[in-house]
N, C-alpha and C positions, 0 to 999 in steps of 0.2 A: 176353491177359487175360480171366480171367472175365466175365459179366454176370452182373446180380441176373437170378434167376428170375420169371417173370411173374408178377403180382398182378392178382386178379380186382377188379372194380365191387365186388362185395361187401363185400370184403376192407377196402379204403379209401375207401368213400363216407363224406365229412365228416358227422359227426352233424346232425341237423337240429335246431336248439336255438330258440326265440325266435318272433317272426311271419312271419319271412323265410328264405327258403331261396334262395341264390343257386346252386344248382346241379343246376339243372333246364334244359328250352330256352326260351330266352328270345326267340321267337318267339311273338308273340300270336297269330298265328293256327294253330298249332301245337296239335295235340291232347296233346302232353306241355308244354304250359306251364302252370307252376307244379306240375308233376308229377314226382315225386322216382322214382328209378330202382325198379324190383320185378325185379332178376334171377331169382329164385327160380318166377317166373308165367314167364318166357320162357326156362328154362333144360333146354332139351332137348338132351341128349348121349347117346353111346352109340350101341348098334346100335339101329335104327329110329328116329333120331331125326326125319328128317323125316316120318315117318309121325303120329307122335305129337304134331308141331308142328301138323300139319294137322288132327288130329282135335279138339286143343284149340281151335284156331281156328275150327273149325265148330261147337263148342259155347259158345263165348265171344267173341262181337264186339269185344272189348278187347283179346284176344290177336290177332285177327284185322287189329286198325286200327294193334296195337304200341304200347300206351298204356301209358307205364313201361317201355318197352325202350330199353336205352342200351347202348353199348358204349364203353371205354376205349381210348385212346391215348398213346403217349409225346409231352409236351409238346417239341415243337422249342425249340432257343434254346442258344447254347453257354455261356450263365452257366447252364443247367441241368446239363451233365453235369459229374458227380461221379466222383472216384474213390477209393475208402475202403480205406485198409491199416492198421488200428487196431484194438486189442482182437482180438476172433476172425478178422478178416482181416488180420492180421499174418501178413506172409511169403507171404500168397494174397491179392493185391489183387482186388477186386470193383468194374466199373465199374456206373452206376447212373445215371438221369435224376430229377430233383427235382422232379416235376411232372408230371399227367396231364391229358388234356384228356377230355372228355366228348363224347361224339356223339350226336345226337337218332336214333332208326329209327324216328320212328313214319310211318307210309306218308301220304304227301300224293299222291292221285293213283296212279298208277304207279309211282313211285318214292317213296324215304325222305327224311325231311326234309334230314338230314344239318348241322343248326348245332351247331356247334362250340362249347364251352362249356369255358374255363379251369374246375378246381376250384379252389376255396379254402376257407377257414375260416368257417362259420357263426358260432364262438364268437369267434373275431378281430374281428369285425366287431361284435358286441354290446359287445366292451370297448370299439373305437374310439368307437362312437355315444353309451357312456356318458359317456365322456372328452369329447365335443365336446359333449355337452348339458349338463354343469355345468362347462363351459368350465376344463377342467385344475384343476376343485374351488373355480373362486372362486364359482361358486352351488351347491355344494353343501349348504351351511349345518351346523346342529349334528346330532350324533347319539349314539345312545345308546353308552356305554362297553360297556355288557354283549353286546346282540347287533347292534348295529349297523345299528338302522332310523334311517334319515333323518327328522328333523323335519319337512321340507316334503313327504315323501311324505305320510305319515300322520300329520298334525299333532292327528288325533282320539284318538289313543293316549298325546299327553301330557298332563300336567296341570300347574298351576302350583304352587308351593311356596314363596310368598313371594318378598319383593323384597332385595336386598342393595345395601348402600352409596347410601341415601338422603340426598341435600344436606341441609342445615340451610335451614331455611324463608325465613330473614333475609338469606339469600345468593341474589340473583338472581330471587328472586319476588316477586310482588305479595302482599298481605296477605290471607289467606285461601284463596289458590292451593294444589293440591296437585302437592308437589314429583314431580317424574319420577325415577324409578327408574333407578340406572345400571346395573344388572342385575337379572335374574328369575332364579331357580331354578325348574329344570324337572325333572319326576321321568316315564320312561315307566312307565305302568301294568302294559302284562303283565312289565318285568323289574321290579319294585318289590320294594325290600330287597335288591337283588343289587348286588353294584361297579359300579360306573358308570351304573347308570340314573338318578342323579340329578347335574345338573351344572347348571352356570351360562352364559345367555346375557346378552350386552350387546352394544349398538351399538358397533360398532369405531372411532368418531371420539371415543370418550369417553376410548381410551389417549392420545390425542395431547394432549401438553401446550403446542404452540402449533399455532394453526389459522389465522392468518390471512396465512398464505402458500399456502393449498392452491388458492385460485381461480387465483392469478398462476400457481403451477406447472403448473396445467391450459392455461390460457392459452397459456404460453410452449411446453409440449409440442407443443399444437394449431398452432403457428405455426412449426415447422421448426426449435425451439432446440433446441441438443446439451445434452448432460447436463451437463458442466463448464462452457458458458455459463451454464446455469441457477443453479449453484451460484455462480457470479462474481456476476450480477445479484441474487442473493439474499442476498450478504453485505452485512454492515453497513457504512454510511457510514466508519468508522475502523477497517474491518478485525477487530474483536473476536470475531466469529463467520460462520461461514458452515456451511451444511448441508453433512453429510457424505454420502458416496456410501451408504453405509446406510440414512441417513434417507431420502434422496433415493429409492430403489429402493424401500423401504417405501410411500411416497408414490404412489409411481407405481404400485403392488402396489394399495396402497386405491382410488386411484382405478377403475381397473380394476375390483373386485370391486363398488363403489358405482353407478357407471355400468351398467354390464352388470345389476346388479338395477333400477336404475332403467327401463333399457329394456324386461327381462322383465315387469316390473308394466305398464309402458304397452303393451305390444302385447298383454298377458291384458285389460285392460280395451278395446283397439280390437276385437277378435275379437268380445268379447260385443256391442260397439257394432252392428258390422258386422252379425251374424248377427240382432239385432233388427231393424236396417234392412230384412234381405231378406227376414224375414218380414211384416214392414209393407208393403213392396212389392210382395208377392207371387211373388217372383222363386223358380225352381227350385234355382238354384246361384249362387253366387259367382267369377264367370271374373278369375284371376289371371295374369298373366304374369311370367315370370321369367326374365331374362337370367343365364346361368353362366357362368364364364370363369377362370381362373387366370393369378395373379401370380405371378412369380418373385423370391425377393429372396435376396438371398446372406449367408451367413456365413463368415468366414474363418479358421477353427479348425485348417485342415489345415497343413501345413509352409511354414515361413518361404522355403526354399530354391526349393520347386517355385511358391511363390506361388499357389497353389491356391485358390481358395472353394469350398463346399460349396451348390448350389443348393437352396431349400425352396421348393416350392409350396404355393401358397395359394390354397385353391377360393373365389371371390366370387358371390354370390346377392345379385341386386339386384333390385326391382320395376321393371319398365319403364315405367309411367305414370309414378311419380312420383320413381324414382331412389333410392326407399329401399334401403338396405342392408342386407339380411339376415341374411349372415353372411359373415366372412372366416377360414375355417378354414385350419392350417396342417399340414403334414404332420410335425411334430415332437411327440412326448409328453414334457412336461418334468419330468412327476411322477414318474418312474421314475428310478432307479439302476441304471446299466447292469451295475454287479459284483451288486448284490443279487437281478437277474431270472435272470443267468448261474448265481450259488449253489444261490435256489430251485427253478429249471429243472433243471440239469444236475448240481449236486453234493449235491442234498439226498437225502433218503430215497427218492425215486421215479425216482431214477437212471436205473437200467436202462430203466423204462417210455418215457423221456421221452427216450432215442436209439435204441432199437430196440424191434423188436414182432417177433411169432413168427406164422408162417404154415404154413397146410399145403395140401399139395398132395398129387396121386399119387404121389411118389415120398417122401413123409415131412414132417417138419415144419424151416422153415429159418428163417433171419433174416434181416432185411432193416432198414437205417436208415429213421425217421420220414421220410416226405415234407415238403414244408414247410409243407405245410396239417394237417397232423398235429402240427406241432410245438409246444410251449405259447409257444414266441415266434414264430409265424407273422406278429403284427401288425406288427414290426417289420423295419428293415432290417439283418438278420442278421449282413451283415459287419460294417456298422458297430458292432452291437451288441457282437461280442466282441471286436472291436479297442478300442472305448472301454473294454470291461472291464478287459482286458490292459494297457492305458496308466493306468489309475490305481494299478495296484498296482505298476508301474513306476515311476511317478511318486513314490508315497509312498515307494518304495526309495530312490530320487534324493533326495529331501528329508531323510529320516533322514540317510543319509550325510551331505548337505552341512552339515546341521545341527550334526554332531558333530565333522567336519572343520573346520569353521570356528572351532569352541572349542578346537580342538587338541586334543582327547580322544578316544579309543578308544569303540566302540559299548558301550553298557550290556548287560549279560545281557539284558535285556527287551526291547531294540530290535535286539540281534541275533535272539533269537527270533523275532521281529515282523518282521523284513526277511526273512527266511529263509522264514518260512511265506509270505508274500506273494510271494517270487520261486518258492518251488514252486508256488503256486495261479497264478500267470503262465503258466509253463511248461505246466503241465494246460489252463489254457484255450487256449492256444497248439496245443496236440496236438491238442486237440478240435476247433478249427477248420480246421486246417490237414489233419488224417490222417483225421479221422472225416466231418466233412461238405465238409471241402475248398471252403471259401469262398475267394474270393479278397480277399488282402490290402488291408486299407485302412491307410493312415499318418496319423496325429493328432500336432499339436504335442503338444510338452511342458510347455505352460505348464498352469495352474490347471486342473483337469477339472470340470464342471459336469455337473449331473443332466441326465438325458434323451437321446433319441435320435429319429434319424428312423423314422416308420411306412412301410410300404409305402400307396404313393397310391392302390390301389384300394381298401382298406378305409376310407382316410380320405375320400375323395370318395364312398365309399356313405355314410359316415357322416354327412357334412355334408349333403347331400340329404335322407336321412331326419329328420334333426333343422329341414330348414328345412319340409317338410311339417309338422310340427306348429308351425311358428311362423305360418302363414298361416290362413287362415279356410278352413274346409272346402268344397269344392266344384270347378268346374272349374281345372285348372291345364295353363299351355300354358308348357313350358321352352324355352327358345334358347341353344343353347351352340355352341362351338364344336368342330371336328373333332379332338376330343381319342380317343384307342383307350378309354380305361378306362370314357369313358361308356358306350358299347356293352356293358361286361361290367355296369355294376351299376343302369341306369336301367330295363330293363324288370322286374326282380325289386324294386326298391325300390317303383316306383308302380304295382305288378300288382292292386292292388284297384281302383285310379283307371283302370287302361288296361280292365279287364273291365267296369266301370260307364259309358266312355265318357266320362269326364270328364279324361282327360291326353291331350296331343297332344305332340310333339317334333320340336322342327328345329334343323337344323344350319347354320351359316354359313361359311364360308370368304371373306376377303379380302385383298387384295395389302395387307400390313404394312409393307414397305419402300416404299413408293410416295411418291416426291418430293411436293413441298409445290405445285410447278408443275403437276405430274399430278394430282393432287387437287382442285385449281381447274380446272385444263382440263375433267378430267371431270365436275364440278358444273355448270360452264356448259355442257356438251352437254347435260346432262340437262335444265336450267330452260330453254333454250331451245326441246327437243325439246318438251319438256311445253306450253309456251308455245304454239307453234304448233300443238299439236293441240287445244289449248281453243281458238284461235282458228277450226279448222274444226269443232268442236261448240260452238257456242256453247250450245244447249240445256242441256247437261250440267252438273250442279254441279261444283266443284272436287272433291271427293270420288270421283263418279260418274267424271270425266275421269281423274282418277289411277288408277284400277281401268282402264278402259278402253284408256289409253294402258298400262299396265305387262302387261295381256293379248296387246296387239299385240304385243308385242316381248318376248314370255317366248321364250326358247330353251333347248333343252338342252345341260347340260355336260358334257364328258368330254376325255378326252386321247386324241390321237391320234399315234400313231407316226411320225416323217417317214420312216422308210423303207419301211414297208409299209401304211401307212395303216389300221393296226388301230386298232380303239377300245378304250380301257381307263378303268375308273373313274377319277376325280379324287381318292379317297378312298382310306386304307389298307385292309389286310385286315380290321381288326374292323368297321367301318362297310360295307365291302363284302358284308359275311356275307348268307348266305340268309335270313338272319331279316330283313332291312330291305328294303325297294325299291331297285332298279336306276337308279331317274331322279331325276337332278339336273339343277337348272334354273338359268338364268345370270339374276341379278336385274338389270332394268335401270336401277334406282333407285340413284342416287348421292349419298349422304347422310351424315352422320356421319363423313367418313372410311372408310367402307366401301365402299371403290373395289373396281370388278370383281367384286361379290359372287355368290356360287355358294350355293345353297340346297338340300338335302334334309330328307327329312320322312320320318325312320325308323319314327316311330309316328304314324298319323292316324286318328282318329274313323274306327270302320267303315262309317259311309255310304260314306266316299270311298276307302277301304283298300283292297276288294278290287279295284277298276277302277285304282286307281293302280300295285298291284304287278305289273298284266298288261304294265304298259309296260316296253319295252327300254330300253336307256343312251341310245340316241339317238332315243325315238320323239317325236312330236308328242303334244300332249295335245289330243284331238277333240273331247272329250265335252266340252259346254257348260258343263254345271254341274260337272264337277270342275275343268275351266279357273279358272273362276271363283272356285272353293272353294281352288286353288293361289295364286290371285292373291291373295287376300284374304290368305292366309296372306304368301307374299313379303312384302306389303309392310310386314306386322306384325314380321317376322324381324328383330330387330336386338341386337346387345351394348352398343350407347349407353352405359347406365347404368353397367355395370363398366367401362369405357372410361375414363369420365369418372372414377370412382372411383382407379380405377388411375393414372390421369396425377396427381390430385389427392394422392393419397398420397406419392408419389413425390417431389413439389415439395415437399410441406408436411413431410413427416415425416423427420429430416436421417440418419437410421442405414439407410435403407430406399433401396436404390439397386438398379439391377437388372443384372443381368451379362450382358455380351455385347451392349451398346446396344439396341436398341428391339426387336428380337426375343428372346422366348424361346428360338426354336429354334438362334440361333447359341450358338456355343460361351460356358464361361464363361473369364471373365479375373480377374486378381486386383487386388480392390480394397482399396486400402487406406483402413483406416477404415471397414471397413463394421462389421457386429454380429457380436460374440463370442459373446454368451450369448444364445442363442433366445428363452429366457423372458422376458427382458425384451423382445426383440424384439415379441414374442405381444402382451405387456400394451400396449405401445405403440401397434399397430397395433388391439387392442382398442379403447383411450381415442379412438384417434382416428377410428376409423369411428362409435361413438355420438357424439361430437362432430360430425361432419359430418353425420350423420342428424337431431339435436336442437337443436344450438347454432350452426349457420354458415349464413347466407345466402348462398345463391346464384341466378343465374340459371341458369334450368332449360329449356331446349328440348325439350320433350315430343315425342316420336317420331309417326310420323306414324299419324292415329288416324283415325277416321271424321268424328269434329267437326272438324278439322283442315280448315281453307278452302285451304290451297295446301300444296306441299310443303316450304317455307318453314318452315310448322309454323302452330299456331292464332294468330289474332290479327290477318291480314292486312287481312280487313274492315275492323276497326277503325281498322290502321293509313291504308288508302283514305280512310274517312271522315275522320282527321286532317289528311291532305292537302289533301279539300275546304274544311276548315276554315281551314287556313292560305292557302289563296288568298280567302276571304273576309276575311281582315285580323284573324283573331283569335288566332291562332300565330305572334306574330313576337317575336323578343328584340332587346332594343339592342346597335347595334356602336358602340364609340367611331371615331371619325376621327381617325388619327394626326394630332399637330401643332397641332390643333384643341381646344377644349374642345365641339364637338359630337358627335351620337350619332345615327345613322341607323335603322331599325326592316330588318332582316332575317329572312327565314321561318327558322324552327326548321330544322333539319337532321333531327332525330329524330323520328320518326312513331310509331313504336311505343314503349310506355311499358313500359321492363323493370320486371319483376316479379319482386322476389328474395323468396323463400321457402325453409324447408329443405323436406329430404325428407319428414319427420315430418308437418308441414303439407299437404304436397300429396298424401300419403297418407291423412291423417285419423286418425294416431295423437295429435299435438298440434291441439289444437282453440283456439287463442289469441281474446282478443277481439279485434274490428276495431277499427281507428283510429276516431275520430268524425269525423264532416264538420263542416266550420266552422260552421253554424246549430247544431248538438248541441252543440258545443263553448263557441258564444258564449252559449248559455243558460246551461252549467254556468258560466261565468266570471261571469257577473253573480249567478248566486244564492251563489257563495262569496264577493265581494265584498257582499253584503247582509249589513246589520247588522242583528245580532240572529238571524241564522239560524242554525234548529238542527242544520244538518248541513253541513259546511266540508268538501268534496270536493276533491280535489287535482287541479291542471289536467292534461290529457292532454298531454304533453309532445313527444310523436312531432312532429318535423316533416315525416314524410314519411307513405306508405300501409304502412310496413313492421309487420306486427305483432310483438307482444311475443314474447320469447324464454322459454323455462322460466327461473326466478330459480335460478342455479346455488347462491346462498347457502342457500338453503331444500333445495335439492335433495341436497346433498351431506351433508346432515346429517338425513336419514332412514333409519328401517330398513327400506329397498325390499325388501329378500330377502324379508323375513316379510311383504309385501303379500298381504293374503287369509285369512291365517289369524287366528288369536287373539294370536299375539305381537306384530301389525303394531300393535294400538292398546296395548298393555301396554307396550312401549317408546315409546309418544308420551304415556304417562301417561295415556290415557283410562280 
């Protein structure tokens, strides 16, 4: 079998679009970092090529250093091997590789850089970023029907054109009040007079005929109630009515849109407050620490016989200090129809250009199939995409035949033509999938098909991090994640500007996920005892300084040793063991937050320490005191505790979210009866629960180790010691009844630290509630309220503890949050 002719870098290099280019060297210390290839500058072929290169290098230092010099190689992997035997290759099959690797050839000392980068599509990344930024269309807002301009992107280009559906003044309004418009007409000024330029905008809740169940539905969803259980709970006492599944789905999607818009508005105001406070305090930047990890959820749309499920990866990003979860993005696009995507891409007017491309070499012109990063469907899991489109057509044929068979009638001419056309198109898709692209076939269940298909995890991961960067205040960012190979591909390019400005660092941790509870407690006890002994030996150190000095003294390199020849190898995979990153990983002696036997690596450090850290080998000790102190501080702060807390909570509290394969996502999938079927509903429930978790759910939160913490168990131990002293003085006692008598004795209270329950939004400052009043202030207000003839009758603060007020859902759910900060916001509020 013949192989495809060689393709040059200039022929297949992906087009650079937007502000991010993924196809260049990912080493921040390389001269090609962020520099795209320049093949023509380094193209010296033919007789005397070496002399020409030498003369060019003497004339241009960039050519001498290899700026823009790359080469390509075939990407390894059995799943990328293709054999094409369709169309022009029928009867003469051609073998080819569906991927290429970019190899950097910039000179570093006396050798080449050698960093390898898998080529991907920049355009596919931009499509995925746009999808995640508007949350699958939930935050897109109205658009001009003529040119497609979104109102939220350019509100200054739109003008108001009156109101529609004003309610009667005597219904629900006080005398003299201005009634709120039900909807507002808007015109896009550049398209005025053209079809679609004039449209109507209204608040979505105005279309709801019954709203008294919305808060109850939200509460039930946030507390793990199943959808059918919600219908039974909302059933009337005598069973006259109950909400249907269609109405329940509508309310779920409405809650998702409303809560996501509310969060977007609150974060926008929070960023403004943070920036004003930064300027007021004279700080150069704001330092944000983010934990990033993946949660795996299962959907069981595959065959019932095999009892398989499909795993969806959800990229979760949370603030380490407060536990606020910024994003939870799923690698599934529910906004597309697989059949429409295949029709537009491979059966439309541009079919030839979407399947193949002509190239020229010294032998002449030849044809080659498009590689995965060249195809219009590069963003999707293409084997699943083709199979979903094919199965939708087969399902239509089956349903049509079954309907006529049940009626005892023969197919009508119209139905016969439709089924014939569907079967023919399904065979064409199958032929294209198997004989041209040679994808592995995916089996799917023959139940009702739904819109959407899985996306490539690389693009979803990159788009999620890009959206995260837009949601946090501008400043310095420290990203802490797990050992994921996809992160090594996208992080150096997403945060390129921050890396070059010395405002980004990246730490990676790994720990024993399947450790037993007894092993975890044993390790934590050893850690506490060792640290306590250290503090006794060094009584002059503060708790934070003692923790740093103890950690520094117990820091050791981490590597894997072969039991046969005692050779040493990295503990990470080839993506993170790349030449672009330092080789040294360290063992963290700190055993907290169930992160036992933790190892920490620093692929990207501040330039102040990066050069010295990169010179260290896989088993070297850190002798430089400044570098060791810097690494120690970063090891203490390296944790993904906030994402783990969120994952554990959402698995317990959302009924349809279950993890496939036990505690670890690395364990193979197993069938879960009753797992989510339609991923669109799954995504909506996860978004609803995430916003509820951030704003409306009180939780005790153990802040990770920080400089202000006074002990490894967390902040507040000094207050606990103080409470113990108070208890010894007889002021912190409780009454305990003596059994069999009517007497009671006083015993010391067991709890020394007061548990403070707040929400992540409160801890981060997004939500700033009023504080509960102290007893003296409360008494004064009560007297004022009871005073006869008082001008003001204030309500008594009925909070019995120190928990601050949560946001009022009765008001939040019925505000046009999507238009916050635009003229439409005030218009829909009646102002």
